[in-house]
C-alpha positions in Angstrom: 56.5 108.3 87.5 55.8 109.0 83.8 54.2 106.1 82.1 54.3 105.9 78.3 52.9 103.5 75.8 55.1 102.5 72.8 55.0 100.0 70.0 57.9 97.9 68.7 60.6 100.0 67.1 59.3 103.2 68.7 61.5 105.3 70.9 61.6 107.5 74.0 64.1 110.3 74.4 65.6 111.3 77.8 67.2 114.7 77.4 69.0 115.3 74.2 71.4 112.4 74.4 69.6 109.2 75.6 67.3 107.2 73.4 65.4 104.2 74.6 64.1 102.0 71.7 61.5 99.2 72.0 63.4 96.4 70.2 61.1 93.4 70.8 58.0 92.4 72.7 57.5 88.7 73.5 54.9 87.7 76.1 55.6 89.5 79.3 59.2 90.6 78.3 60.1 93.8 76.5 63.6 94.2 75.0 65.0 97.7 75.1 67.8 99.2 73.2 69.6 102.1 74.8 71.6 104.7 72.7 73.6 106.9 75.1 77.0 108.6 75.1 79.9 106.7 76.7 79.9 109.2 79.6 76.4 108.0 80.6 76.5 104.8 82.6 73.6 102.4 81.7 72.9 99.4 83.9 70.1 97.1 84.8 68.8 98.2 88.2 70.1 95.1 90.0 73.6 95.7 88.6 73.4 99.4 89.6 72.4 98.4 93.2 75.3 95.9 93.3 77.8 98.6 92.2 76.5 101.1 94.8 76.8 98.4 97.5 80.4 97.6 96.5 81.3 101.4 96.4 79.9 101.8 99.9 82.0 98.9 101.1 85.1 100.3 99.5 84.4 103.7 101.1 84.1 102.1 104.5 87.4 100.2 103.8 89.1 103.5 103.1 87.9 104.7 106.5 89.4 101.7 108.1 92.7 102.2 106.3 92.8 105.8 107.4 92.6 104.8 111.0 95.7 102.5 110.8 99.0 103.7 112.2 100.7 106.2 109.8 97.5 108.2 109.1 95.5 108.6 106.0 98.5 109.4 103.7 100.2 106.1 104.7 96.9 104.2 104.2 96.5 105.8 100.8 100.0 104.6 99.9 99.2 101.1 101.1 95.9 101.0 99.1 97.8 102.2 96.0 100.4 99.5 96.5 97.8 96.8 96.9 96.0 98.0 93.8 99.3 97.9 91.8 100.0 94.4 92.9 96.5 93.3 92.0 96.8 94.9 88.6 100.1 93.2 88.0 98.6 89.8 88.8 95.7 90.4 86.5 97.9 91.3 83.6 100.3 88.4 84.1 
């Protein structure tokens, strides 16, 4: 792990596209600003771990759907239909 010291309003670059700026320091909390292109996902670690867990659960659900009668293609159609119904309910 690389450990760097920075003062308020100083920055750290990650590659050519990601800039981390020290915005504020209050007591034991440091506020960071992240400038990154939209294609780069930026999350707090606990949110990132939650997303990974949800993705793993969704992947295992796809495996269950694939084992249903009608095979994977039928399961894919069912999953698409469920997603379409859910999207319609959200937009209503």
